[in-house]
N, CA, C and O of each residue as an XYZ file, in Angstrom:
480
protein
N      18.973     15.103     -2.344
C      18.037     14.608     -1.259
C      17.098     13.610     -1.906
O      16.458     13.859     -2.928
N      17.057     12.398     -1.206
C      16.306     11.349     -1.736
C      14.872     11.389     -1.432
O      14.481     12.296     -0.698
N      14.047     10.550     -1.881
C      12.742     10.410     -1.598
C      12.347     10.347     -0.096
O      11.502     11.084      0.413
N      13.050      9.383      0.558
C      12.874      9.205      2.009
C      13.050     10.649      2.732
O      12.187     11.073      3.500
N      14.072     11.273      2.469
C      14.401     12.494      3.034
C      13.366     13.648      2.834
O      13.058     14.431      3.733
N      12.873     13.674      1.595
C      11.916     14.489      1.189
C      10.583     14.384      1.826
O       9.899     15.355      2.150
N      10.219     12.993      2.004
C       8.958     12.733      2.781
C       9.187     13.167      4.212
O       8.257     13.712      4.806
N      10.226     12.990      4.752
C      10.298     13.387      6.247
C      10.405     14.831      6.358
O       9.897     15.411      7.319
N      11.060     15.485      5.400
C      11.297     17.078      5.365
C       9.826     17.658      5.248
O       9.484     18.539      6.037
N       8.950     17.191      4.289
C       7.710     17.683      4.098
C       6.770     17.545      5.299
O       6.038     18.443      5.715
N       6.883     16.246      5.833
C       6.108     15.923      7.092
C       6.360     16.936      8.147
O       5.466     17.584      8.691
N       7.670     17.042      8.415
C       8.055     17.823      9.482
C       7.432     19.459      9.125
O       6.856     20.212      9.911
N       7.707     19.655      7.934
C       7.219     21.075      7.502
C       5.718     21.228      7.780
O       5.298     22.349      8.068
N       4.980     20.309      7.724
C       3.627     20.401      7.842
C       3.189     20.111      9.511
O       2.024     20.193      9.900
N       4.156     19.820     10.249
C       4.040     19.611     11.649
C       3.166     18.220     11.904
O       2.372     18.090     12.835
N       3.418     17.343     11.041
C       2.652     16.091     11.292
C       3.696     15.066     11.971
O       4.885     15.032     11.653
N       3.107     14.238     12.944
C       3.831     13.078     13.291
C       3.646     11.927     12.309
O       2.717     11.875     11.503
N       4.674     10.939     12.446
C       4.375      9.878     11.518
C       3.120      9.120     11.554
O       2.630      8.496     10.613
N       2.624      9.248     12.812
C       1.197      8.509     13.030
C       0.012      9.319     12.489
O      -1.005      8.766     12.071
N       0.187     10.723     12.513
C      -0.818     11.662     11.963
C      -0.836     11.408     10.511
O      -1.900     11.160      9.945
N       0.461     11.463      9.780
C       0.556     11.280      8.430
C      -0.038      9.965      7.996
O      -0.887      9.946      7.104
N       0.386      8.832      8.611
C      -0.219      7.608      8.357
C      -1.818      7.584      8.459
O      -2.471      6.985      7.605
N      -2.349      8.166      9.387
C      -3.901      8.285      9.521
C      -4.403      8.971      8.209
O      -5.322      8.482      7.551
N      -3.795     10.066      7.873
C      -4.319     10.748      6.671
C      -4.201     10.003      5.499
O      -5.016     10.203      4.598
N      -3.235      9.098      5.355
C      -3.112      8.338      4.204
C      -3.649      6.944      4.407
O      -3.488      6.141      3.488
N      -4.226      6.592      5.432
C      -4.788      5.231      5.769
C      -3.833      4.146      5.759
O      -4.075      3.049      5.254
N      -2.687      4.479      6.351
C      -1.527      3.555      6.435
C      -1.284      3.421      7.933
O      -1.805      4.147      8.780
N      -0.427      2.406      8.179
C       0.120      2.201      9.627
C       1.319      3.187      9.670
O       1.922      3.560      8.664
N       1.598      3.567     10.935
C       2.882      4.558     11.395
C       4.093      3.789     10.839
O       4.997      4.457     10.337
N       4.205      2.341     10.883
C       5.410      1.651     10.463
C       5.623      1.951      8.983
O       6.774      2.025      8.552
N       4.595      2.124      8.201
C       4.877      2.281      6.793
C       5.565      3.635      6.542
O       6.451      3.778      5.700
N       5.089      4.633      7.341
C       5.672      6.070      7.170
C       7.138      5.840      7.709
O       8.059      6.358      7.077
N       7.389      5.158      8.739
C       8.810      5.020      9.140
C       9.698      4.413      8.049
O      10.807      4.870      7.771
N       9.163      3.398      7.475
C       9.916      2.663      6.455
C      10.082      3.575      5.308
O      11.135      3.556      4.672
N       9.126      4.363      5.003
C       9.327      5.256      3.929
C      10.473      6.148      4.117
O      11.343      6.337      3.267
N      10.419      6.751      5.419
C      11.483      7.861      5.730
C      12.732      7.331      5.963
O      13.676      8.114      5.866
N      13.006      5.938      6.309
C      14.277      5.335      6.487
C      14.869      4.673      5.121
O      15.988      4.166      5.042
N      13.923      4.768      4.060
C      14.402      4.284      2.620
C      14.319      2.785      2.790
O      15.021      2.109      2.039
N      13.671      2.267      3.543
C      13.411      0.814      3.528
C      12.453      0.255      2.548
O      12.333     -0.934      2.252
N      11.741      1.330      2.049
C      10.729      0.990      0.948
C      10.791      2.012     -0.105
O      10.470      3.187      0.079
N      11.257      1.478     -1.326
C      11.460      2.558     -2.399
C      10.419      2.532     -3.544
O      10.327      3.448     -4.362
N       9.650      1.440     -3.553
C       8.612      1.349     -4.660
C       7.281      1.461     -4.024
O       6.469      0.552     -3.853
N       7.173      2.741     -3.689
C       5.744      3.090     -3.073
C       4.810      3.282     -4.352
O       5.230      3.767     -5.403
N       3.547      2.867     -4.160
C       2.484      2.852     -5.037
C       2.229      4.317     -5.552
O       2.353      5.263     -4.774
N       1.902      4.483     -6.755
C       1.675      5.804     -7.388
C       0.522      6.474     -6.654
O       0.515      7.682     -6.416
N      -0.443      5.645     -6.307
C      -1.668      6.321     -5.625
C      -1.290      6.718     -4.273
O      -1.826      7.727     -3.814
N      -0.446      6.074     -3.570
C       0.107      6.551     -2.251
C       0.990      7.940     -2.407
O       0.864      8.943     -1.703
N       1.819      7.774     -3.388
C       2.648      9.034     -3.548
C       1.695     10.149     -4.008
O       1.932     11.250     -3.511
N       0.856     10.085     -4.703
C      -0.077     11.083     -5.237
C      -0.876     11.726     -3.881
O      -0.866     12.930     -3.625
N      -1.510     10.787     -3.132
C      -2.187     11.208     -1.935
C      -1.094     11.883     -0.941
O      -1.414     12.933     -0.383
N       0.044     11.377     -0.726
C       0.979     11.791      0.216
C       1.397     13.169     -0.248
O       1.572     14.059      0.585
N       1.568     13.387     -1.564
C       1.912     14.806     -2.113
C       0.861     15.698     -1.700
O       1.088     16.742     -1.088
N      -0.344     15.281     -2.043
C      -1.476     16.287     -1.726
C      -1.397     16.589     -0.222
O      -1.397     17.760      0.158
N      -1.338     15.711      0.522
C      -1.372     15.825      1.932
C      -0.220     16.647      2.528
O      -0.348     17.340      3.537
N       0.939     16.515      1.809
C       2.131     17.140      2.311
C       2.279     18.630      1.474
O       3.236     19.381      1.666
N       1.315     18.890      0.641
C       1.237     20.220     -0.021
C       2.561     20.370     -0.867
O       3.284     21.355     -0.715
N       2.865     19.338     -1.785
C       3.916     19.383     -2.660
C       3.565     18.598     -3.923
O       2.492     18.005     -4.029
N       4.451     18.610     -4.825
C       4.163     17.736     -6.008
C       4.809     16.246     -5.877
O       5.866     15.988     -5.301
N       3.937     15.308     -6.544
C       4.513     13.981     -6.480
C       6.090     13.886     -7.055
O       6.907     13.106     -6.564
N       6.353     14.672     -8.017
C       7.804     14.711     -8.607
C       8.699     15.291     -7.469
O       9.854     14.876     -7.372
N       8.253     16.170     -6.657
C       9.036     16.680     -5.699
C       9.557     15.759     -4.713
O      10.719     15.834     -4.316
N       8.640     14.798     -4.263
C       8.801     13.849     -3.361
C       9.566     12.694     -3.866
O      10.181     11.944     -3.106
N       9.526     12.534     -5.271
C      10.195     11.370     -5.881
C      11.701     12.079     -6.341
O      12.495     11.353     -6.939
N      12.002     13.222     -6.109
C      13.373     13.753     -6.386
C      13.430     14.022     -7.847
O      14.530     14.268     -8.341
N      12.349     14.002     -8.604
C      12.457     14.373     -9.955
C      12.629     15.948    -10.243
O      13.139     16.345    -11.291
N      12.173     16.800     -9.255
C      12.250     18.128     -9.546
C      12.555     18.706     -8.053
O      12.194     18.094     -7.048
N      13.218     19.878     -8.011
C      13.573     20.590     -6.864
C      12.608     21.400     -6.161
O      12.738     21.705     -4.976
N      11.405     21.831     -7.066
C      10.479     22.777     -6.424
C       9.150     21.916     -6.143
O       8.720     20.965     -6.796
N       8.660     22.473     -5.071
C       7.345     21.806     -4.484
C       6.129     22.244     -5.274
O       5.047     21.837     -4.852
N       6.137     23.054     -6.417
C       4.906     23.715     -6.875
C       3.893     22.594     -7.285
O       4.120     21.711     -8.113
N       2.730     22.773     -6.566
C       1.686     21.641     -6.862
C       0.903     21.854     -8.143
O       0.295     20.945     -8.708
N       0.957     23.185     -8.593
C       0.374     23.533    -10.056
C       1.004     22.908    -11.073
O       0.378     22.371    -11.987
N       2.419     22.929    -10.988
C       3.119     22.221    -12.167
C       2.947     20.754    -12.085
O       2.867     20.069    -13.105
N       2.884     20.219    -10.799
C       2.595     18.706    -10.614
C       1.421     18.238    -11.223
O       1.379     17.128    -11.753
N       0.254     19.175    -11.176
C      -1.136     18.759    -11.592
C      -0.994     18.343    -13.060
O      -1.523     17.311    -13.472
N      -0.228     19.211    -13.897
C      -0.118     18.981    -15.258
C       0.648     17.711    -15.465
O       0.330     16.905    -16.339
N       1.610     17.549    -14.694
C       2.423     16.163    -14.994
C       1.712     15.065    -14.505
O       1.773     13.983    -15.089
N       0.886     15.265    -13.258
C       0.052     14.061    -13.074
C      -0.976     13.716    -14.048
O      -1.299     12.553    -14.291
N      -1.480     14.740    -14.598
C      -2.457     14.563    -15.624
C      -1.867     13.657    -16.837
O      -2.458     12.714    -17.363
N      -0.620     14.127    -17.156
C      -0.012     13.377    -18.291
C       0.375     11.933    -17.892
O       0.283     11.032    -18.726
N       0.812     11.691    -16.619
C       1.147     10.397    -16.321
C      -0.230      9.550    -16.238
O      -0.251      8.457    -16.804
N      -1.284      9.969    -15.615
C      -2.433      9.255    -15.432
C      -3.194      9.127    -16.726
O      -4.071      8.264    -16.779
N      -2.944      9.935    -17.844
C      -3.751      9.935    -18.819
C      -3.040      9.146    -20.061
O      -3.681      8.616    -20.968
N      -1.796      9.151    -19.972
C      -1.001      8.525    -21.125
C      -0.594      7.170    -20.739
O       0.121      7.073    -19.741
N      -0.966      6.015    -21.428
C      -0.865      4.690    -21.113
C       0.710      4.300    -21.378
O       1.274      3.444    -20.696
N       1.322      4.973    -22.376
C       2.711      4.747    -22.488
C       3.674      5.323    -21.484
O       4.755      4.810    -21.194
N       3.191      6.420    -20.989
C       3.950      6.868    -19.700
C       3.753      6.092    -18.460
O       4.607      5.957    -17.584
N       2.451      5.545    -18.452
C       2.255      4.608    -17.320
C       3.181      3.479    -17.228
O       3.772      3.160    -16.196
N       3.293      2.805    -18.528
C       4.091      1.707    -18.755
C       5.493      1.843    -18.509
O       6.135      0.913    -18.020
N       6.100      3.127    -18.865
C       7.412      3.423    -18.863
C       7.580      3.590    -17.242
O       8.492      2.943    -16.727
N       6.812      4.366    -16.454
C       6.969      4.436    -15.304
C       6.928      3.298    -14.442
O       7.703      3.266    -13.486
N       6.161      2.396    -14.640
C       6.073      1.211    -14.010
C       7.441      0.289    -14.247
O       8.015     -0.259    -13.305
N       7.876      0.191    -15.600
C       9.026     -0.445    -15.863
C      10.343      0.250    -15.074
O      11.200     -0.383    -14.458
N      10.289      1.681    -15.247
C      11.392      2.291    -14.437
C      11.447      2.010    -12.960
O      12.502      1.791    -12.366
N      10.283      2.025    -12.407
C      10.158      1.757    -10.880
C      10.803      0.285    -10.553
O      11.159     -0.010     -9.412
N      10.903     -0.493    -11.522
C      11.519     -1.893    -11.227
C      13.094     -1.827    -11.034
O      13.736     -2.695    -10.444
N      13.644     -0.661    -11.621
C      15.130     -0.542    -11.674
C      15.587     -0.214    -10.239
O      14.995      0.669     -9.618
N      16.592     -0.874     -9.699
C      17.082     -0.691     -8.380
C      18.593     -0.225     -8.432
O      19.089      0.415     -7.505
N      19.189     -0.527     -9.397
C      20.639     -0.067     -9.394
C      20.745      1.409    -10.092
O      20.223      1.765    -11.149
N      21.512      2.115     -9.265
C      21.660      3.397     -9.726
C      22.297      3.605    -11.083
O      21.913      4.475    -11.865
N      23.255      2.796    -11.316
C      23.909      2.952    -12.675
C      22.789      2.433    -13.798
O      22.776      3.033    -14.873
N      22.007      1.523    -13.622
C      20.919      1.219    -14.577
C      20.142      2.347    -14.888
O      19.875      2.603    -16.062
N      19.687      3.163    -13.804
C      18.885      4.240    -14.029
C      19.547      5.418    -14.740
O      18.924      6.147    -15.513
N      20.838      5.569    -14.444
C      21.726      6.494    -15.153
C      21.849      6.156    -16.707
O      21.802      7.000    -17.601
N      21.995      4.931    -16.862
C      22.066      4.432    -18.312
C      20.770      4.703    -19.064
O      20.727      5.111    -20.225
N      19.703      4.435    -18.284
C      18.311      4.646    -18.982
C      18.102      6.125    -19.254
O      17.538      6.474    -20.291
N      18.524      6.982    -18.388
C      18.430      8.391    -18.615
C      19.249      8.856    -19.859
O      18.798      9.600    -20.730
N      20.455      8.351    -19.837
C      21.325      8.668    -20.990
C      20.805      8.147    -22.431
O      21.070      8.749    -23.471
N      20.038      6.967    -22.376
C      19.493      6.474    -23.377
C      18.328      7.377    -23.907
O      18.176      7.647    -25.098
N      17.537      7.804    -22.908
C      16.410      8.679    -23.225
C      16.886      9.946    -23.890
O      16.295     10.435    -24.853
N      17.943     10.450    -23.364
C      18.550     11.638    -23.906
C      19.032     11.629    -25.417
O      18.924     12.552    -26.224
N      19.580     10.399    -25.609
C      19.855     10.014    -27.093
C      18.726      9.898    -27.995
O      18.832     10.245    -29.171
N      17.693      9.449    -27.533
C      16.444      9.221    -28.394
C      15.873     10.686    -28.655
O      15.471     11.025    -29.768
N      15.866     11.545    -27.523
C      15.445     12.880    -27.812
C      16.355     13.709    -28.860
O      15.850     14.524    -29.632
N      17.499     13.481    -28.829
C      18.479     14.069    -29.576
C      18.215     13.578    -31.106
O      18.177     14.359    -32.056
N      18.047     12.224    -31.202
C      17.808     11.595    -32.485
C      16.517     12.206    -33.070
O      16.524     12.654    -34.216
N      15.515     12.228    -32.373
C      14.150     12.868    -32.802
C      14.352     14.429    -33.173
O      13.790     14.904    -34.159
N      15.081     15.105    -32.435
C      15.274     16.460    -32.744
C      16.136     16.689    -34.157
O      15.990     17.711    -34.827
N      16.959     15.723    -34.489
C      17.676     15.825    -35.634
C      16.736     15.453    -37.004
O      17.123     15.776    -38.127
N      15.628     14.833    -36.809
C      14.816     14.398    -37.924
C      14.052     15.600    -38.539
O      13.305     15.429    -39.503
């Protein structure tokens, strides 16, 4: 399930209309419709964080990085993202990738780097 489906799934689970969610986030209804239709993929981090809080889930869940909605786990992940400049830079660069193959190559490369560090 992609981010657009997760946003819609959580919105419906919370019994919000697109307009209600938009009002809570200070956005237009059309923005929510675009998010849910997958027409906008690079949503600002601040919007994702606020949306996750409003939809009672973690930002990682909304972005498809994890399958559980646990907000406690998300809090520690958010702390790491917002307090580590390197992770912020990596996140910003990764958000520029559009091609699924490029994203998969990046993830494989990260795995290789982790393996190399574990061998040291």
